[in-house]
C-alpha positions as CSV (number, residue, x, y, z in Angstrom):
1,M,12.8,-15.1,-10.3
2,S,13.6,-14.1,-6.7
3,S,11.0,-13.7,-4.0
4,E,12.1,-10.1,-3.5
5,H,11.4,-9.4,-7.2
6,L,7.9,-11.0,-6.9
7,S,7.1,-9.0,-3.7
8,G,8.3,-5.8,-5.4
9,Q,6.0,-6.4,-8.3
10,S,3.0,-7.2,-6.1
11,L,3.1,-4.0,-4.0
12,P,2.4,-1.6,-6.9
13,L,-0.5,-3.8,-8.1
14,E,-2.0,-3.8,-4.6
15,A,-1.7,0.0,-4.5
16,V,-3.4,0.3,-7.9
17,V,-6.3,-1.9,-6.7
18,A,-6.6,0.1,-3.5
19,R,-6.6,3.3,-5.6
20,Q,-9.3,2.0,-7.8
21,R,-11.5,0.9,-4.9
22,R,-11.2,4.4,-3.4
23,R,-12.1,5.9,-6.7
24,H,-15.2,3.7,-7.0
25,L,-16.2,4.5,-3.4
26,F,-16.0,8.3,-4.0
27,R,-17.8,7.9,-7.3
28,D,-20.6,5.9,-5.6
29,L,-20.8,8.4,-2.8
30,Y,-21.1,11.3,-5.3
31,R,-23.8,9.5,-7.3
32,G,-25.9,8.8,-4.2
33,K,-25.1,12.0,-2.4
34,L,-28.8,13.0,-2.1
35,L,-29.7,9.6,-0.6
36,Y,-26.9,9.8,1.9
37,L,-28.0,13.3,2.9
38,M,-31.5,12.0,3.5
39,L,-29.9,9.3,5.7
40,L,-28.1,11.8,7.9
41,P,-31.1,12.8,10.1
42,G,-31.8,9.1,10.9
43,L,-28.2,8.4,11.7
44,A,-28.0,11.5,13.9
45,Y,-31.2,10.4,15.8
46,F,-29.7,7.0,16.6
47,I,-26.3,8.4,17.5
48,V,-27.7,11.1,19.8
49,Y,-30.6,9.3,21.4
50,R,-29.6,5.6,21.2
51,Y,-25.8,5.2,21.2
52,I,-24.5,8.2,23.3
53,P,-27.0,7.5,26.2
54,M,-25.5,3.9,26.4
55,Y,-22.8,5.5,28.6
56,G,-25.5,5.8,31.3
57,V,-25.5,2.0,31.6
58,T,-22.4,2.4,33.9
59,I,-24.8,3.7,36.5
60,A,-25.7,0.0,37.2
61,F,-22.1,-0.6,38.3
62,R,-21.8,2.5,40.5
63,D,-23.1,3.7,43.8
64,F,-24.9,6.4,42.0
65,R,-25.7,9.7,43.6
66,I,-27.4,12.3,41.6
67,T,-25.5,15.1,43.3
68,R,-22.2,13.5,42.3
69,G,-23.1,12.6,38.7
70,I,-22.0,9.5,36.9
71,T,-18.3,10.0,36.9
72,G,-18.2,11.2,40.5
73,S,-20.1,8.1,41.9
74,P,-17.8,5.3,43.1
75,W,-17.5,2.1,41.1
76,V,-19.0,-0.9,43.0
77,G,-19.0,-3.6,40.4
78,L,-21.7,-6.2,40.6
79,T,-22.9,-5.1,44.1
80,V,-26.1,-3.5,42.7
81,F,-27.0,-6.6,40.7
82,R,-26.7,-8.7,43.9
83,S,-29.1,-6.4,45.6
84,V,-31.5,-6.7,42.6
85,F,-31.5,-10.5,42.6
86,N,-31.9,-10.5,46.4
87,A,-34.7,-8.0,46.5
88,P,-37.9,-9.5,48.1
89,F,-40.3,-8.9,45.2
90,F,-37.9,-9.1,42.2
91,W,-38.5,-12.7,41.2
92,Q,-42.3,-12.3,41.6
93,V,-42.1,-9.2,39.3
94,F,-40.0,-11.2,36.8
95,R,-42.5,-14.0,36.8
96,N,-45.4,-11.6,36.2
97,T,-43.5,-10.1,33.3
98,V,-42.7,-13.4,31.7
99,I,-46.3,-14.7,32.0
100,I,-47.9,-11.6,30.6
101,S,-45.4,-11.4,27.8
102,F,-46.0,-15.1,26.8
103,Y,-49.7,-14.5,26.8
104,K,-49.2,-11.6,24.4
105,V,-46.8,-13.5,22.2
106,F,-48.9,-16.6,21.8
107,L,-52.3,-14.9,21.8
108,A,-51.8,-11.3,20.5
109,F,-49.0,-12.0,18.0
110,P,-51.2,-14.2,15.7
111,A,-54.1,-11.8,15.7
112,P,-52.7,-9.4,13.0
113,I,-51.9,-12.4,10.8
114,I,-55.4,-13.8,11.1
115,L,-57.0,-10.4,10.4
116,A,-54.8,-9.8,7.4
117,L,-55.8,-13.2,6.0
118,M,-59.4,-12.4,6.5
119,M,-59.2,-9.0,5.0
120,N,-57.3,-10.3,2.0
121,E,-60.4,-12.3,1.1
122,I,-62.7,-9.2,1.0
123,R,-63.5,-8.3,-2.6
124,S,-65.5,-5.1,-2.0
125,Q,-62.9,-2.3,-1.8
126,W,-65.1,0.2,0.0
127,Y,-66.0,-2.3,2.6
128,K,-62.4,-3.4,3.0
129,R,-61.2,0.2,3.4
130,T,-64.0,0.9,6.0
131,V,-63.0,-2.2,8.0
132,Q,-59.3,-1.2,7.9
133,T,-60.1,2.3,9.1
134,I,-62.2,1.0,12.0
135,M,-59.4,-1.4,13.0
136,Y,-56.7,1.2,12.7
137,L,-58.4,3.8,15.0
138,P,-57.4,2.3,18.4
139,H,-53.7,2.5,17.5
140,F,-53.9,6.3,17.4
141,L,-55.3,6.4,21.0
142,S,-52.8,6.8,23.8
143,W,-53.0,4.2,26.6
144,V,-54.2,6.9,28.9
145,V,-57.3,7.6,26.7
146,A,-57.7,3.9,26.0
147,A,-57.6,3.1,29.8
148,H,-60.3,5.7,30.4
149,L,-62.5,4.1,27.7
150,I,-61.9,0.7,29.3
151,L,-62.9,2.1,32.7
152,V,-66.1,3.6,31.2
153,F,-67.2,0.3,29.7
154,M,-65.7,-2.2,32.2
155,G,-65.4,-0.4,35.5
156,P,-66.5,-2.8,38.3
157,H,-69.3,-0.5,39.5
158,T,-70.1,2.1,36.9
159,G,-69.0,0.5,33.7
160,V,-71.7,0.2,31.0
161,F,-70.7,-3.4,30.2
162,S,-70.4,-4.3,33.8
163,R,-73.9,-3.2,34.7
164,L,-75.3,-5.0,31.7
165,Y,-73.4,-8.1,32.6
166,L,-74.7,-7.9,36.2
167,E,-78.3,-7.6,35.0
168,L,-78.0,-10.5,32.6
169,T,-76.1,-13.0,34.8
170,G,-76.5,-11.6,38.3
171,V,-72.7,-11.7,38.7
172,R,-70.5,-8.6,38.9
173,F,-68.0,-8.2,36.2
174,E,-64.7,-7.5,38.0
175,A,-61.9,-8.1,35.5
176,L,-60.2,-4.9,36.4
177,V,-60.0,-5.7,40.1
178,S,-59.7,-9.5,40.0
179,P,-56.2,-11.1,40.0
180,R,-57.6,-14.1,38.2
181,S,-58.8,-12.2,35.1
182,F,-56.7,-9.1,35.0
183,R,-53.9,-10.6,32.8
184,G,-56.6,-11.8,30.4
185,L,-57.9,-8.3,30.2
186,L,-54.4,-7.0,29.4
187,V,-54.2,-9.5,26.4
188,V,-57.7,-8.6,25.1
189,T,-57.1,-4.9,25.3
190,E,-53.7,-5.3,23.6
191,I,-55.3,-7.1,20.7
192,W,-58.0,-4.5,20.4
193,K,-55.5,-1.6,20.3
194,T,-52.6,-3.1,18.2
195,A,-53.9,-5.9,16.0
196,G,-55.5,-3.6,13.4
197,W,-52.3,-1.6,12.9
198,G,-50.2,-4.7,12.8
199,T,-52.1,-6.0,9.8
200,I,-50.5,-3.4,7.6
201,I,-47.2,-5.3,7.3
202,Y,-48.9,-8.6,6.6
203,L,-51.3,-7.1,4.0
204,A,-48.2,-5.6,2.2
205,A,-46.7,-9.1,2.2
206,L,-49.9,-10.6,0.9
207,S,-50.0,-8.1,-2.0
208,S,-46.6,-9.3,-3.2
209,I,-47.7,-13.0,-3.7
210,D,-47.6,-14.1,-7.3
211,P,-51.3,-14.6,-8.5
212,T,-50.2,-17.5,-10.7
213,L,-49.6,-19.5,-7.6
214,Y,-53.3,-19.3,-6.7
215,E,-54.2,-20.1,-10.3
216,A,-52.1,-23.2,-10.2
217,A,-53.6,-24.2,-6.9
218,I,-57.1,-23.8,-8.3
219,I,-56.2,-25.9,-11.3
220,D,-55.0,-28.6,-8.9
221,G,-58.3,-28.6,-7.1
222,A,-57.2,-26.7,-4.0
223,R,-60.0,-25.3,-1.9
224,K,-59.8,-21.9,-0.2
225,H,-58.4,-23.2,3.1
226,Q,-55.9,-25.3,1.2
227,Q,-54.8,-22.2,-0.8
228,I,-54.2,-20.4,2.4
229,R,-52.4,-23.3,4.0
230,Y,-50.1,-24.2,1.0
231,V,-49.7,-20.9,-0.8
232,T,-50.5,-17.9,1.3
233,I,-48.9,-18.8,4.6
234,P,-45.7,-20.2,3.1
235,S,-45.3,-17.1,1.0
236,I,-45.5,-14.7,3.9
237,M,-43.6,-17.0,6.3
238,P,-40.3,-15.0,6.0
239,V,-42.2,-11.8,7.2
240,I,-43.8,-13.7,10.0
241,V,-40.5,-15.1,11.1
242,I,-38.8,-11.7,11.2
243,M,-41.7,-10.2,13.1
244,F,-41.6,-13.1,15.6
245,I,-37.9,-12.7,16.1
246,L,-38.4,-9.0,16.9
247,R,-41.3,-9.8,19.2
248,V,-39.3,-12.4,21.1
249,G,-36.6,-9.8,21.7
250,Q,-39.2,-7.8,23.5
251,I,-40.4,-10.7,25.6
252,L,-39.7,-8.8,28.8
253,D,-41.5,-5.7,27.6
254,A,-44.9,-6.5,28.8
255,G,-46.3,-3.0,28.1
256,F,-45.4,-0.3,30.6
257,E,-48.0,2.2,29.7
258,Q,-50.8,-0.3,29.5
259,V,-50.1,-1.9,32.8
260,F,-49.3,1.3,34.6
261,V,-52.6,3.0,33.7
262,L,-54.8,0.0,34.3
263,Q,-53.3,-1.6,37.4
264,N,-54.6,-0.9,40.9
265,P,-53.6,-2.1,44.4
266,L,-56.0,-5.1,44.2
267,V,-54.1,-6.6,41.3
268,Y,-50.5,-5.6,42.1
269,E,-49.5,-9.2,42.9
270,V,-50.2,-10.3,39.3
271,S,-49.7,-7.0,37.4
272,E,-46.4,-5.6,38.7
273,I,-43.9,-6.0,35.9
274,L,-40.2,-5.1,35.4
275,D,-41.0,-1.8,33.7
276,T,-43.3,-0.5,36.4
277,Y,-41.0,-1.9,39.1
278,V,-38.1,0.0,37.6
279,Y,-40.2,3.2,37.4
280,K,-41.3,3.0,41.0
281,T,-37.9,2.0,42.3
282,A,-35.8,4.5,40.3
283,F,-38.0,7.6,40.1
284,Q,-40.2,7.3,43.2
285,Q,-37.6,5.9,45.5
286,G,-34.5,7.6,43.9
287,R,-32.6,4.3,43.5
288,Y,-31.4,5.0,40.0
289,A,-28.6,2.4,40.0
290,F,-31.1,-0.3,41.0
291,G,-33.4,0.7,38.2
292,A,-30.5,0.8,35.7
293,A,-29.4,-2.7,36.8
294,V,-32.8,-4.1,36.2
295,G,-33.1,-2.5,32.8
296,L,-29.7,-3.8,31.8
297,F,-30.6,-7.3,33.0
298,K,-33.8,-7.1,30.9
299,S,-32.0,-5.9,27.8
300,S,-29.4,-8.7,28.1
301,I,-32.0,-11.3,28.1
302,G,-33.7,-9.7,25.1
303,L,-30.4,-9.8,23.2
304,V,-29.9,-13.5,24.0
305,L,-33.4,-14.4,22.9
306,V,-33.1,-12.5,19.6
307,A,-29.9,-14.3,18.8
308,T,-31.3,-17.7,19.8
309,T,-34.5,-17.2,17.8
310,N,-32.7,-16.0,14.8
311,Y,-30.3,-19.1,14.9
312,L,-33.3,-21.4,15.3
313,A,-35.1,-19.8,12.4
314,R,-32.1,-20.2,10.1
315,R,-31.6,-23.7,11.4
316,F,-35.1,-24.7,10.2
317,G,-34.6,-23.2,6.8
318,Q,-36.2,-19.7,7.3
319,E,-34.6,-16.4,6.6
320,G,-33.4,-14.7,9.8
321,M,-32.5,-11.1,10.4
322,W,-28.8,-11.8,9.7
């Protein structure tokens, strides 16, 4: 049989397969039409507010003038990035951002996990719900309100805690105005505000663990701490890894609102981060291209860190994000 005959027979078969695939696709779309309709608002949100604004990234490569607009501003290539990297305070700001972010990753990230493990051991339901409610409350406060509460309690001169600390020790509590302790205050207030809300994800993961695993561990003579070590933590490890990957991707997001409302001139040298630097440079000085270049630099590092962390997670046998 000739090759022409074979090819002639294969084309109709491919067409039939393609037709069947289209038929199955339309059938699946019709069956799930309500679900796809529910998906449309979310897709519209990301398209309008996430993807279309990406065009504004080109500001970082232009000599942007607000009166000319994006397309009317001349293209200058990497000139803006050179000015960013040669700016006198940029690397100090970058260093502050990395230090504060690492503090939050290694100190604040485990806090929800520890709280979830502790709450999972509470047997009284009303007490458990009460503790959850108390821990969740700070999440619903904006950082402006939270900063006011922090000033009321920890203000260097009028704070309630500061005056009590002064009476007990004879030393003034100056965490808000001391460069040595301000970063620690940022981490502590971050844990206070976000740890309770973060436990929701881990409590959900804990509720999905098969109880027979604990029964088998008890039969084998495992104590409570051994059950947590060999059953609980390995069972929720995939969730921990995914949350860690997402957090590492935000390593250069040190918390704009928190730092902006708490910082003061006495601690600028240790508290000025990339986000506050971009805000002051772009919106207070009108250097929009400079701010866009810093933001793009930060996002690029975040993308590389997410990809690297995901690769390492899969390399060590954990489930990554893709």
